C-alpha atoms as one frame of an Amber mdcrd trajectory, in Angstrom:
protein
 -25.116  -9.144 -24.055 -22.585 -11.248 -26.122 -20.928 -14.284 -24.916 -17.522
 -12.819 -24.701 -18.958 -10.398 -21.780 -20.600 -12.741 -20.348 -17.617 -15.628
 -19.997 -15.730 -12.753 -18.321 -18.474 -11.819 -16.109 -18.186 -15.587 -15.383
 -14.320 -15.307 -15.430 -14.177 -12.341 -12.705 -16.870 -13.998 -10.056 -15.573
 -17.379 -10.333 -12.114 -16.158  -9.550 -13.563 -13.689  -6.966 -15.584 -17.191
  -5.257 -12.829 -19.835  -5.415 -10.448 -16.932  -4.293  -7.714 -17.828  -7.564
  -4.441 -16.183  -6.888  -4.052 -12.856  -8.800  -3.044 -13.083 -12.150  -1.791
  -9.908 -12.461  -1.311 -10.382 -16.367  -4.420 -10.908 -16.904  -5.449  -8.185
 -14.505  -3.301  -5.915 -16.538  -4.827  -7.240 -19.875  -8.355  -6.445 -18.745
  -7.345  -3.132 -17.666  -6.155  -2.282 -21.246  -9.457  -3.560 -23.217 -11.398
  -0.941 -20.767  -8.556   1.232 -22.279  -9.751   0.224 -26.494 -13.583   0.697
 -25.378 -12.820   3.808 -23.874 -10.968   4.782 -26.536 -13.856   3.932 -28.527
 -16.273   5.957 -26.610 -18.008   3.228 -24.870 -19.821   4.519 -21.778 -18.108
   3.342 -18.022 -21.290   0.912 -17.465 -20.878  -0.584 -20.530 -17.270  -1.615
 -19.924 -18.324  -2.801 -16.659 -21.100  -4.597 -18.116 -18.550  -6.509 -20.529
 -15.405  -6.751 -18.588 -17.479  -8.205 -15.213 -15.897  -5.213 -13.198 -17.702
  -3.350 -10.580 -18.310   0.548 -11.774 -15.906   1.940  -9.204 -13.122   0.124
 -10.574 -13.810   1.020 -13.911 -14.439   4.802 -12.765 -10.986   5.017 -11.362
  -9.748   3.397 -14.480 -11.358   6.018 -16.669  -9.920   8.849 -14.772  -6.355
   7.309 -14.838  -7.148   6.875 -18.773  -8.217  10.416 -19.162  -5.352  11.306
 -17.548  -2.570   9.516 -18.685  -3.592   7.453 -21.557  -3.347   3.474 -21.987
   0.535   4.199 -20.283  -1.340   4.900 -16.962  -3.236   1.969 -17.137  -0.691
  -0.526 -17.490   0.799  -0.733 -13.922  -1.323  -1.715 -11.236   0.255   0.550
  -8.810   0.533  -0.797  -5.395  -0.830  -4.368  -5.087  -1.130  -6.493  -1.964
  -0.159  -5.908   1.696   3.651  -4.394   2.225   6.682  -5.925   2.345   7.695
  -7.413   5.615  10.723  -6.008   7.377  13.772  -8.054   6.428  15.497  -9.877
   9.374  18.051  -6.806   9.222  15.218  -4.039   9.773  13.892  -6.560  12.834
  17.102  -6.723  14.389  17.113  -2.260  14.068  13.736  -2.495  15.688  14.180
  -5.167  18.453  17.360  -3.324  19.638  15.571   0.449  19.810  12.745  -1.609
  21.427  15.386  -2.675  24.209  16.638   0.716  25.012  13.101   1.124  26.210
  10.314   3.826  26.122  12.193   6.566  27.403  15.218   6.562  25.541  12.635
   6.216  22.377  11.596   9.641  24.055   7.859   8.512  25.145   7.130  10.179
  28.350   6.408   7.273  30.215   8.279   3.813  30.344   5.709   1.313  29.016
   5.047   0.008  26.098   2.567   0.651  23.713   1.173  -0.731  20.654   1.086
   2.709  18.924   4.245   3.182  20.494   6.248   0.004  18.975   4.324   1.229
  15.299   5.899   4.390  15.836   9.452   2.897  16.266   8.892   0.564  13.568
   7.945   3.571  11.063  10.857   6.126  12.412  13.643   3.043  12.132  12.351
   1.205   8.729  10.580   3.642   7.116   7.484   1.327   6.834   4.164   1.945
   9.033   2.269  -1.188  10.350  -0.981  -0.955  12.289  -1.109  -1.633  15.903
  -3.137  -5.216  14.737   0.496  -5.950  12.420   2.339  -4.414  14.832   0.805
  -6.883  17.480   1.942 -10.135  15.181   5.434  -8.980  15.060   5.914  -9.054
  18.391   4.335 -12.034  18.812   5.514 -13.861  15.853   8.932 -12.438  14.867
  10.768 -11.541  18.246   8.572 -13.837  20.651   7.543 -11.237  22.863   3.938
 -11.538  24.896   2.001  -9.311  26.481   2.918  -7.866  29.817   1.177  -6.051
  32.733   3.601  -3.992  35.678   2.187  -4.835  39.002   0.635  -1.600  40.090
   1.293  -2.017  43.706   1.837   1.328  46.157   5.758   2.351  47.076   4.278
   2.490  50.590   3.129  -0.456  50.700   3.783  -3.143  53.834   3.669  -6.805
  52.355   4.237  -7.708  56.527   0.705  -6.155  57.737  -1.231  -7.049  54.566
   0.031 -10.523  55.532  -0.660  -9.945  59.184  -4.629  -8.465  58.513  -5.159
 -11.360  56.034  -4.781 -13.347  59.560  -6.152 -12.038  61.383  -8.954  -9.955
  60.657 -10.370 -10.681  57.363 -11.903 -14.416  58.699 -13.161 -12.160  61.590
 -15.068 -10.389  59.092 -16.012 -12.518  57.291 -17.370 -14.701  59.975 -19.139
 -11.945  60.990 -20.573 -11.081  57.459 -21.805 -14.884  57.304 -23.328 -14.769
  60.836 -25.100 -11.770  59.972 -26.565 -12.905  56.760 -27.873 -15.830  58.898
 -29.541 -14.253  61.486 -31.286 -11.559  59.488 -35.082 -12.291  59.788 -36.553
 -13.783  56.455 -38.639 -11.016  55.060 -41.945 -12.884  52.983
């Protein structure tokens, strides 16, 4: 292994280990070096070893190079996470959300993260995962998770209170007494 390939490989490993921010110019330069090696007819395994990158990365670069030459390797394509919503977009999303799920075409009146994600995509064109959606709701909009109280419409609060005052103590006492009077099996 040449000293330059050893240095490239060590640089790649060190940058991963330390968590250095990506230097897009250096990444582009590495892809251009790969294109030069492809031009010389070097094998993908040699390119991977020389540049200190994975075989999968070199295979992807080779396909791009085969289809479009050096120019196809010039840009990195999509790099990093998608941009955050602007304040204006976020205001539009919040306006839609405050209309409620039914007004947004959903069958029930309860928001779910998947539904909120659909509204965000419809309003802004940006797709977020449910995890990212929860982060937006919590951190940017200040919303919290809430569950509706599930109570029967026929519920009689006075009857419940009366039962708790009269019947429950009787049942509780009789259970404790019954347990104390049970013969011990030994």
